[in-house]
C-alpha positions in Angstrom: 88.2 107.6 61.0 87.2 107.9 64.7 85.4 104.8 66.1 85.9 102.9 62.8 89.4 101.5 62.5 89.9 98.9 59.8 93.0 96.7 60.3 94.8 94.8 57.6 97.7 92.3 57.8 101.1 93.9 57.7 103.4 91.1 58.8 103.2 87.5 59.9 105.2 84.5 61.1 104.3 81.1 62.4 103.6 82.4 65.9 103.0 86.1 65.3 100.7 88.3 63.3 100.8 92.1 63.0 97.9 94.2 61.8 97.9 97.9 61.0 95.4 100.8 60.8 96.2 104.5 60.5 98.9 105.4 63.1 98.5 102.2 65.2 99.4 98.5 65.0 97.9 95.5 66.8 100.2 92.5 67.3 99.3 89.0 68.3 101.8 86.5 69.7 100.8 82.9 70.2 102.3 81.0 73.2 101.4 77.9 75.1 98.3 78.7 77.0 98.8 82.4 76.4 97.8 85.0 73.8 99.8 88.2 73.9 98.2 91.4 72.5 100.1 94.6 71.8 98.7 98.0 70.8 101.6 99.9 69.4 101.5 103.6 68.4 103.6 104.9 65.5 106.5 106.9 66.7 106.3 105.8 70.4 108.4 102.9 71.3 107.1 100.6 74.2 108.9 101.0 77.5 110.9 97.9 78.4 109.5 95.3 80.8 111.0 94.3 84.1 108.0 92.0 85.0 108.1 89.4 82.3 111.2 87.3 82.7 110.5 83.5 82.3 113.3 81.2 83.2 116.0 81.0 85.9 117.9 84.2 85.1 116.8 87.7 86.2 116.0 90.1 83.4 118.7 92.6 82.2 119.1 95.5 84.6 118.0 97.9 81.9 114.9 95.8 81.3 113.8 93.5 78.5 112.2 94.3 75.2 108.4 94.2 76.0 107.8 92.3 72.8 110.5 89.7 73.3 109.5 86.1 72.9 112.6 84.7 74.6 111.9 82.0 77.1 108.2 81.8 76.3 107.1 78.6 74.5 105.6 79.7 71.2 102.9 77.8 69.3 101.8 78.0 65.7 98.0 77.8 65.4 96.3 77.6 62.1 94.9 81.0 61.3 92.0 81.4 59.0 91.4 84.9 57.6 89.1 86.8 55.3 88.4 90.5 54.9 86.3 90.8 58.0 87.9 88.6 60.6 90.6 86.0 61.6 90.0 82.8 63.5 92.4 80.5 65.4 92.4 78.2 68.4 94.5 78.0 71.5 94.2 75.4 74.3 90.8 74.3 73.0 89.5 77.9 73.0 88.3 79.3 69.7 89.2 82.9 69.0 87.7 85.3 66.6 89.1 88.8 65.8 87.0 91.3 64.0 89.2 93.5 61.8 87.0 96.5 62.4 88.3 97.9 65.7 90.1 94.6 66.4 87.5 93.1 68.7 88.6 89.8 70.2 86.2 87.1 71.3 87.1 83.7 72.8 84.7 80.8 73.1 84.8 77.3 74.5 82.2 74.6 74.7 80.5 76.4 77.6 80.1 79.7 75.8 81.9 83.1 75.7 85.0 82.9 77.9 86.4 86.3 77.1 85.4 89.2 74.8 86.4 92.8 74.2 83.5 95.2 74.6 81.3 95.7 71.6 81.8 98.9 69.7 85.2 100.2 70.6 87.3 98.4 73.2 90.7 100.1 72.7 91.8 103.7 72.7 93.2 103.9 69.1 92.8 107.6 68.4 91.9 109.3 71.6 88.2 108.5 71.4 88.4 107.0 75.0 90.6 109.7 76.5 94.3 109.8 77.2 96.8 106.9 77.5 95.9 103.3 77.2 92.3 102.1 77.6 90.9 98.6 77.3 87.2 97.6 77.8 86.2 94.0 78.2 82.8 92.3 78.3 81.5 91.7 81.8 79.1 88.8 82.6 76.6 89.1 85.4 77.7 87.1 88.4 81.4 86.7 87.3 84.0 86.8 90.0 87.3 88.7 90.0 90.5 87.8 91.9 93.9 89.3 92.2 95.4 92.8 91.8 98.1 92.4 94.4 97.2 93.5 97.9 93.8 95.1 97.2 91.5 95.3 100.2 87.9 94.3 100.7 86.5 90.8 100.1 88.5 88.3 98.0 86.0 88.6 95.1 86.6 92.1 93.6 83.7 92.1 91.2 81.7 95.3 91.2 84.5 97.5 92.6 87.0 100.0 91.1 90.6 100.3 92.2 93.5 102.6 91.6 96.4 101.2 89.7 99.1 102.7 91.9 101.0 102.2 95.2 101.2 104.5 98.2 102.3 104.7 101.8 99.1 103.8 103.5 100.0 103.6 107.2 97.0 102.7 109.3 95.0 101.7 106.3 91.6 100.0 106.3 92.0 96.6 104.8 88.3 96.7 103.9 88.1 100.1 102.1 91.5 101.8 101.6 92.9 102.1 98.1 95.6 102.2 96.9 97.8 100.2 99.2 101.5 99.1 98.7 101.5 96.9 95.6 100.9 97.7 92.0 100.2 94.6 90.0 97.7 94.8 87.1 97.0 91.1 87.0 93.6 89.5 87.7 91.6 86.4 87.1 88.1 86.4 85.9 85.8 83.4 86.6 82.5 83.3 84.6 80.1 80.7 83.4 82.5 79.5 80.7 85.5 79.1 82.9 88.5 81.3 84.0 91.0 83.5 82.3 93.8 85.7 83.5 94.7 89.2 82.3 98.1 90.8 82.9 98.9 94.3 81.7 102.6 94.7 81.4 102.9 98.3 82.6 104.3 100.2 85.6 102.2 103.4 85.0 99.4 104.6 87.2 95.8 104.2 86.2 92.5 102.6 87.3 90.8 99.2 87.0 87.0 98.9 87.1 85.1 95.7 87.5 81.5 97.0 87.2 81.4 100.1 89.3 81.0 102.1 86.1 77.9 101.8 83.9 77.3 103.3 80.5 73.8 103.4 78.9 75.3 103.0 75.4 77.3 99.8 76.0 76.8 96.3 77.3 78.1 95.7 80.9 81.9 96.0 80.9 85.1 96.1 82.9 87.9 98.4 82.1 91.5 99.4 82.7 93.1 102.8 82.0 96.7 103.7 82.5 99.1 106.5 81.4 101.5 104.5 79.2 100.7 105.1 75.5 101.4 101.6 74.3 99.6 98.6 75.7 100.8 95.0 76.0 98.7 92.4 77.8 98.7 88.7 78.3 95.5 86.7 78.1 96.3 83.5 80.1 94.1 80.4 79.7 93.6 77.4 82.0 92.1 76.5 85.4 92.4 79.1 88.1 95.4 77.2 89.6 97.0 76.9 86.2 96.5 80.6 85.6 98.2 81.6 88.9 101.0 79.2 88.0 101.5 80.4 84.5 101.5 84.1 85.5 104.0 83.4 88.2 106.3 81.5 85.9 105.9 84.3 83.2 107.3 86.8 85.8 110.2 84.5 86.7 109.0 83.0 89.9 110.1 83.7 93.4 113.5 83.8 95.1 114.3 81.1 97.7 113.7 81.9 101.3 116.1 80.8 104.1 114.6 78.4 106.6 115.1 80.6 109.7 112.8 83.3 108.2 109.8 81.0 109.1 110.7 81.3 112.8 109.1 84.1 114.8 110.7 87.5 114.3 110.2 90.5 116.6 109.9 94.1 115.6 108.9 97.4 117.1 109.8 101.0 116.3 109.9 101.6 120.1 113.3 99.9 120.5 115.2 101.6 117.8 113.7 105.0 118.5 114.8 104.8 122.1 118.1 106.4 123.1 119.4 103.0 124.4 118.7 101.0 121.3 121.5 98.5 121.8 120.3 97.6 125.3 116.7 97.4 124.1 117.5 95.0 121.3 119.6 92.8 123.6 116.7 92.8 126.1 114.5 91.3 123.3 116.8 88.3 123.1 116.8 88.0 126.9 113.0 88.2 127.1 112.6 85.5 124.5 114.9 83.2 126.5 113.1 84.1 129.7 109.7 83.2 128.2 110.8 80.0 126.4 110.4 81.5 122.9 112.9 80.9 120.1 113.2 83.8 117.7 114.7 83.8 114.2 115.4 87.5 114.2 114.4 91.0 114.8 113.4 93.7 112.4 115.4 96.8 113.1 113.4 99.9 112.4 115.0 103.1 111.1 115.7 104.7 114.4 119.2 103.4 114.4 120.0 105.9 111.6 118.8 109.0 113.4 120.7 112.3 113.4 118.6 114.3 115.9 115.0 113.6 115.0 115.7 112.8 111.3 116.4 109.4 109.8 119.4 109.2 107.5 119.8 105.9 105.7 123.2 104.2 106.0 124.2 106.5 109.0 124.9 104.6 112.2 124.0 106.5 115.4 126.8 105.1 117.6 125.3 106.8 120.6 122.4 104.4 120.3 124.5 101.4 119.0 128.2 101.9 120.0 129.3 98.8 117.9 127.1 97.8 115.0 129.4 94.9 114.2 129.4 93.8 117.8 125.6 93.9 118.0 125.1 91.8 114.8 127.7 89.2 116.0 126.0 89.0 119.5 122.6 88.2 117.9 124.1 85.7 115.5 125.8 83.9 118.3 122.3 83.4 119.7 121.0 82.1 116.4 119.2 85.3 115.3 119.4 87.6 112.4 118.9 91.4 112.5 116.8 92.5 109.5 117.8 96.1 109.0 115.6 98.9 107.7 116.6 101.0 104.7 114.8 103.8 102.8 115.4 105.1 99.3 114.9 108.8 100.0 117.7 111.0 101.3 116.7 114.0 103.4 118.2 117.3 102.2 120.0 117.4 105.6 121.6 114.0 105.0 125.4 114.0 105.1 125.5 112.3 101.7 122.8 114.5 100.0 125.1 117.0 98.3 127.4 114.4 97.0 124.5 112.4 95.5 123.0 115.5 94.0 126.4 116.5 92.4 126.5 113.1 90.7 123.0 113.4 89.4 121.8 110.3 91.1 118.4 111.6 92.3 115.1 111.8 90.4 115.4 115.3 88.8 113.8 118.1 86.7 114.9 118.9 83.1 117.6 121.2 84.4 119.2 118.5 86.6 117.8 119.9 89.8 116.9 117.1 92.3 113.2 116.7 92.8 112.2 117.0 96.5 109.3 115.5 98.3 107.9 115.5 101.9 109.4 112.5 103.7 109.7 111.5 107.4 109.6 115.0 108.9 111.6 116.8 106.2 112.1 117.2 102.5 114.0 114.5 100.6 115.0 113.3 97.2 114.5 109.8 95.9 117.5 107.8 94.6 117.1 107.0 90.9 117.7 103.3 90.5 117.4 103.5 86.7 120.7 105.4 86.8 123.4 102.6 86.8 125.7 104.7 88.9 123.0 105.3 91.5 122.1 101.6 91.5 125.8 100.7 92.2 126.1 103.4 94.8 123.2 101.9 96.7 124.7 98.4 96.4 128.1 99.6 97.7 126.4 101.3 100.7 124.5 98.1 101.5 127.8 96.2 101.3 129.9 98.5 103.4 127.5 99.9 105.9 125.4 96.7 106.4 126.5 93.4 105.0 130.2 93.8 105.9 129.1 94.8 109.4 127.1 91.6 109.8 123.6 92.8 108.6 122.8 90.5 105.7 119.0 90.7 105.8 117.6 93.8 104.3 114.2 95.5 104.9 113.5 97.7 101.9 110.9 100.1 103.3 109.0 103.3 102.4 109.7 102.7 98.7 106.4 103.5 97.1 107.9 106.6 95.4 105.1 109.1 95.7 105.9 110.9 92.4 102.9 112.5 90.7 104.6 115.4 89.0 105.0 114.8 85.2 108.0 117.1 85.2 110.1 114.7 87.4 112.4 112.6 85.3 114.4 109.4 85.7 117.6 108.4 83.9 115.8 105.4 82.4 119.1 103.6 81.8 120.0 106.3 79.2 116.5 106.9 77.9 115.2 109.7 80.1 111.7 108.8 81.3 109.0 110.5 83.3 109.4 109.0 86.7 105.7 108.6 87.4 105.4 106.2 84.4 107.7 103.7 86.3 107.1 104.3 90.0 107.0 100.7 91.3 110.1 99.9 89.2 112.2 101.9 91.5 111.2 99.8 94.5 111.8 96.6 92.5 115.3 97.7 91.5 116.0 98.8 95.0 115.2 95.3 96.3 117.3 93.8 93.5 120.3 96.0 94.4 120.0 95.2 98.1 119.9 91.5 97.3 122.9 91.6 95.0 124.9 93.5 97.6 124.4 90.7 100.1 125.1 87.8 97.7 128.2 89.6 96.3 129.4 90.0 99.9 128.7 86.5 101.2 128.8 84.5 97.9 126.2 83.4 95.4 125.4 80.2 97.4 124.2 82.2 100.4 120.4 82.5 100.6 119.7 86.1 101.8 116.4 87.3 103.4 115.3 90.4 101.5 111.9 92.0 102.0 110.2 95.0 100.2 107.1 96.9 101.2 106.2 98.1 97.7 106.1 95.5 95.0 105.3 95.0 91.3 105.1 91.9 89.2 108.6 90.5 89.2 109.7 91.9 92.6 109.3 88.3 93.9 112.5 87.4 92.1 114.4 89.7 94.5 112.3 90.0 97.7 109.5 88.8 99.9 106.9 91.2 101.1 104.2 91.9 103.7 100.9 93.8 103.8 102.3 97.0 105.3 101.3 99.2 108.3 98.0 97.6 109.2 95.5 98.7 111.9 94.5 96.9 115.1 90.9 95.6 115.2 89.0 92.4 114.8 87.6 93.7 111.5 91.1 94.3 110.2 92.2 90.8 111.2 89.4 89.4 108.9 90.1 91.7 106.0 93.9 91.2 106.4 93.1 87.6 105.8 91.1 88.4 102.6 94.1 90.6 101.6 96.4 87.6 102.1 94.2 85.3 99.9 94.2 88.1 97.3 98.0 88.2 97.3 98.2 84.5 97.1 96.3 84.6 93.8 98.7 87.3 92.5 102.0 85.4 92.5 103.2 85.9 96.0 104.8 83.0 97.9 106.2 84.3 101.2 104.3 87.2 102.9 102.3 88.0 106.0 101.1 90.9 108.1 102.1 92.6 111.3 100.5 90.3 113.8 98.4 92.3 116.3 98.3 95.3 114.1 100.9 98.0 113.5 99.0 101.2 114.3 95.9 102.0 116.4 95.2 100.7 119.9 96.8 97.8 121.6 95.1 94.5 120.8 93.1 93.3 123.8 93.8 89.8 125.1 91.2 88.1 122.9 92.3 89.8 119.7 96.0 89.3 120.5 95.5 85.5 120.9 93.2 85.2 117.9 95.7 87.0 115.7 98.5 84.7 116.9 96.3 81.6 116.2 95.9 82.9 112.6 99.5 84.0 112.2 100.9 80.6 113.1 99.9 79.4 109.6 101.1 82.4 107.6 104.6 82.4 106.0 105.8 85.5 107.8 105.3 85.2 111.5 106.1 88.7 112.8 104.7 90.8 115.6 105.4 94.5 114.8 103.8 97.7 116.1 104.0 101.4 116.6 101.9 102.3 119.7 103.2 105.7 121.0 102.7 106.0 124.7 101.6 102.4 125.0 103.5 99.1 125.3 104.5 97.5 122.1 102.9 94.3 120.8 105.4 91.7 122.0 104.7 88.0 122.9 104.8 88.9 126.6 102.2 91.7 126.2 99.9 89.8 128.6 102.0 87.9 131.2 98.9 86.1 132.5 98.4 84.6 129.0 102.0 83.4 128.5 101.0 79.7 128.9 98.8 80.0 125.8 101.3 82.2 124.0 104.1 79.6 124.6 101.9 76.9 123.2 101.3 78.8 120.0 105.0 79.6 119.5 105.8 75.9 120.2 103.3 75.0 117.5 105.0 77.4 115.1 108.3 75.9 115.9 106.9 72.4 115.2 105.6 73.5 111.9 108.9 75.0 110.7 110.2 72.0 108.7 106.9 71.5 107.0 106.6 75.2 106.1 110.2 75.4 104.7 109.7 72.2 102.7 106.3 73.2 101.3 107.6 76.7 100.5 110.5 75.3 98.4 108.1 72.9 96.7 105.7 75.6 95.9 108.4 77.9 94.7 109.5 75.3 92.1 105.8 74.8 91.1 105.2 78.6 90.9 102.3 78.3 93.3 101.5 80.1 96.6 102.3 78.6 100.0 99.0 79.6 101.6 95.9 80.0 99.4 92.1 79.9 99.4 90.4 76.5 99.2 88.6 77.3 95.9 91.9 77.4 94.2 91.9 73.6 94.5 88.2 72.9 94.9 86.0 74.6 92.4 82.8 76.1 93.9 84.1 76.4 97.4 83.2 79.7 99.1 85.7 82.2 98.0 85.2 84.3 101.2 85.7 81.3 103.6 87.7 81.8 106.8 89.6 78.6 106.3 92.6 78.3 103.9 95.3 75.8 102.8 98.8 76.0 104.3 100.8 74.0 101.9 99.0 70.9 100.5 98.4 69.0 103.7 97.1 71.5 106.3 93.8 73.3 106.4 93.9 76.3 108.8 90.6 77.3 110.4 91.1 80.6 112.3 88.6 82.6 114.3 87.9 86.2 113.1 84.9 87.1 115.2 84.9 88.5 118.8 83.3 86.3 121.3 83.3 83.2 119.1 83.8 79.9 121.0 83.9 77.4 118.1 84.9 77.0 114.5 82.5 75.5 111.9 84.0 74.4 108.6 83.1 72.3 105.6 86.1 70.2 105.0 87.4 70.2 101.4 86.8 67.0 99.4 89.7 64.6 100.1 90.0 60.9 99.4 92.4 60.3 102.3 90.2 62.1 104.9 91.2 64.7 107.5 92.6 64.5 111.0 91.7 67.3 113.5 95.1 68.8 114.6 96.8 65.8 113.0 95.4 63.2 115.3 92.2 61.4 116.4 89.3 60.1 114.4 89.4 60.3 110.6 86.8 62.7 109.2 85.7 62.4 105.5 86.1 65.3 103.1 82.9 67.2 102.4 81.6 66.9 106.0 80.7 70.0 108.0 82.1 70.0 111.5 82.1 72.3 114.5 85.1 72.3 116.8 85.3 74.3 120.1 88.1 76.8 120.1 88.6 79.5 122.8 91.2 82.2 122.6 93.5 80.4 125.0 93.4 77.2 122.9 95.5 76.0 120.1 94.0 77.0 116.8 91.8 74.6 114.8 93.5 72.9 111.8 93.1 69.7 109.9 95.7 67.6 108.3 95.3 65.2 105.4 95.9 61.7 106.6 
């Protein structure tokens, strides 16, 4: 009966219980610190997971059974049960499940930690619309963190967000949505503590944290997505433990080579120019001339141009006469070239017809390739769920890039803007609507690119691989960045909030385009303030596209080079610390940079300061015209040293430190 679903026990084991009502099952799996809940519809098998993959090995290419328990430490709680409800405890939290509509409530000594909304919380029989729906109780004043790269303030409470990824060039980090990541994981902090929720899905939807109100129900949050079955993980612990447990559940992060922490240059201007080879070599010369040591240069897609169109894996030898020679020349100078690749093949691409004949594109039911607007033409997306297409991509990366000396891959424009329900993917032999698994294509693209490099250079080689789009689990194959941001003081601040949000969503190595990618040139003040901030972020890259204006390079303002050189020298000095802390945090499944409140409960979640590793507190300036930094130092038994020297300052004190744009940034180091 609609709105009245009575569940009864159908199967049980020591660490699992399965309950059934008409046409639907609810399964509970008990793990250390985690309760997994699955809503399963009769006749519709859950899609595999590519996100959940605990342990050292990557998940199978074709995905892992979404209900697998392999690698997750099971527990066997005592379950008490009667006709109306069941009761059990996990991690000192007492759970009650009402058998009518399967409403879950979790309490600790402080009160209700988590609860499904009263009435009907799940979409059992279409009462709540199409697809999967889950409503949870919302407490007044609770705080919400996570969801990938979502914009706005760090606390997302009261807002609503698309569960999707898109190409958001020139986005507002304060208001634009969606952006480039699709990660349905968030942490809720309320009066009883914190819990995390991760929904194991790749399908599009919407998450709401109080923007929606309904007169007939208590305050609630909700998630909706297209996939019919729902599997989610309720993660218990402190906020830091929740981040750690979620990251471990998804398999952690791939190692990052030490050189990637060094400054890397980038601009579309150089590779779009007819003399790309000379422009790129001039970058190395300018770095040497200005006393700047660079780790590499991001090669935008202009090197692939045929006329005005960009054709991935095609080398324009008018622009770069010897790709092998260019890579070798840079490597002799201690620099890597990070080369841009895109997963869409324009219909004019020399390889298009061959790929279409093999059926390696996303397609319609009759096998016709699906076409989409892409970079000045129509193009088809490679279907990475087709093993032959996956291997084709890998072979192209090997032969056209890695074997020519380009072993660092920039996986770009991979958000797969597929909305049409008629577009299909191979699905590793189980044909699937492509829009149900959009971010998976980018994840598999990054994995294929990484495998191509390691298979070329050996498994002991640590490649640098970066992907613009990401889902939970992409970190096993690639790093990321915040995409094509905009140049303004406001964006600098909200890019910082975005970074803190990403840190709470399982990302280790990431950053932004320092100075802003699109929009006006940064003026001198903004340019220097962004560099002061960027010195303490993992990815230290200046990248821009400023048509008709000079690109954002370190020498943008020659009269400021003394200050710029000091900032770059500071970054160079920090490199051993950053690399060491990154590897430590990778093993701990924790972020490298993160908000103070992750370690100190009650600290302002919107604070400008942030931890860089465990010893440094970075205190940037985000406001035009500011001449000083005021910060309340986190509690610390050892005390703090301003810029690592001078008088010891106790934790908990509020201090004001002068800081002009031409100065070194303000930071404190634990003694």
